[in-house]
C-alpha positions in Angstrom: 0.0 0.0 0.0 1.3 3.4 -1.0 0.4 6.3 1.3 0.1 9.8 -0.1 2.0 11.7 2.6 0.7 15.1 1.7 -2.9 14.0 1.4 -2.6 12.2 4.7 -1.2 15.3 6.5 -4.0 17.4 5.1 -6.6 14.8 6.0 -5.4 14.7 9.6 -5.1 18.5 9.8 -8.7 18.9 8.6 -9.9 16.4 11.2 -8.2 18.6 13.9 -9.8 21.6 12.3 -6.5 23.3 11.8 -5.6 25.6 9.0 -2.4 24.9 7.0 -1.0 28.1 8.5 -1.8 27.0 12.1 -0.2 23.6 11.6 2.9 25.2 10.0 3.3 27.5 13.0 3.1 24.5 15.4 5.8 22.6 13.4 7.9 25.7 12.9 7.9 25.8 9.1 6.6 28.3 6.7 2.9 28.1 5.6 4.2 28.0 2.0 6.4 24.9 2.8 3.4 23.2 4.5 1.3 23.9 1.4 4.0 22.3 -0.7 4.2 19.3 1.6 0.5 18.7 1.4 0.7 19.0 -2.4 3.5 16.5 -2.5 5.8 19.0 -4.1 8.3 18.7 -1.3 9.5 15.7 0.6 9.2 15.2 4.3 11.9 13.5 6.4 11.0 11.3 9.3 12.0 14.0 11.9 9.7 16.6 10.3 6.9 14.0 9.9 7.2 13.2 13.6 6.9 16.9 14.5 3.8 17.1 12.3 2.3 14.0 13.9 3.0 15.4 17.4 1.4 18.7 16.4 -1.7 16.8 15.2 -1.6 14.6 18.3 -1.4 11.5 16.2 1.1 8.7 17.0 3.3 8.3 13.9 2.3 4.7 13.6 -1.3 5.8 13.3 -0.3 8.1 10.5 0.5 5.1 8.4 -2.1 2.6 9.8 -5.4 4.4 9.6 -7.1 6.4 6.9 -9.6 8.7 8.3 -11.4 9.2 11.5 -14.0 6.4 10.6 -11.2 3.8 10.4 -9.7 4.8 13.7 -13.1 4.9 15.4 -13.9 1.4 14.0 -10.5 0.1 15.2 -10.9 1.6 18.7 -14.4 0.2 18.9 -13.2 -3.3 17.9 -10.4 -3.2 20.4 -12.8 -2.1 23.1 -15.2 -4.9 22.3 -12.4 -7.4 22.4 -11.2 -6.2 25.8 -14.7 -6.2 27.2 -15.4 -9.7 25.9 -12.2 -10.9 27.4 -13.0 -9.3 30.7 -16.5 -10.8 30.8 -15.0 -14.1 29.9 -12.3 -13.9 32.6 -14.9 -12.9 35.2 -17.1 -15.9 34.2 -14.1 -18.2 34.5 -13.3 -16.9 37.9 -16.8 -17.6 39.1 -16.9 -21.0 37.6 -13.5 -22.0 39.1 -14.4 -20.8 42.5 -17.3 -23.3 42.4 -15.7 -26.3 40.7 -11.9 -25.8 40.9 -10.8 -29.5 40.6 -13.2 -30.4 37.8 -12.4 -27.7 35.3 -8.6 -28.0 34.6 -9.1 -28.8 30.9 -11.7 -26.0 30.6 -9.1 -23.6 32.0 -6.5 -24.7 29.5 -9.0 -24.3 26.6 -10.0 -20.8 27.9 -6.4 -19.7 28.2 -5.9 -20.8 24.6 -8.8 -18.6 23.5 -7.4 -15.6 25.5 -4.0 -16.1 23.9 -5.6 -16.2 20.5 -7.4 -12.9 21.3 -4.2 -11.3 22.4 -2.4 -12.4 19.3 -5.1 -11.0 17.1 -4.9 -7.7 19.0 -1.2 -7.6 18.6 -1.4 -8.2 14.8 -3.6 -5.2 14.4 -1.2 -2.8 16.1 
C-alpha cells in the first residue's frame, strides 16, 4: 500500500480543524512549505513528519495505519469490544472455578488458549 503523505497530512489536519498556517506554525515551518508538503511538491523526512504528527496529536504509527477518523473509530471500537469480551470471559471463568476448581482444569486450558488467540489478534492489528 502506498500512502500519499501530503494527502494524509491534510486529512489529519482537517480532522483537527486546523488551517495549514496553524499547523505550519506548530511545526515551525513556513505556511508555504506546509502547502508544498500537502501538495507532495516537497519531501518530508521522518523527523519533520514526527513533528507534524506530534502537532496533530497522532502517533506516527497511526499516520501510516489508519485512513480517516472512521477507520480509527472502528478500530478503537473493535479493540474495546475485544477487551470487554475478554474481561467478561475472565470474570465468568473466575466464578466457575471458585465453584468447581478441581473439575475444570481442561476448561481452564481451553480458555487460556482462547485468551492467547485474542491477544495475538490484537497484537497483529497494532
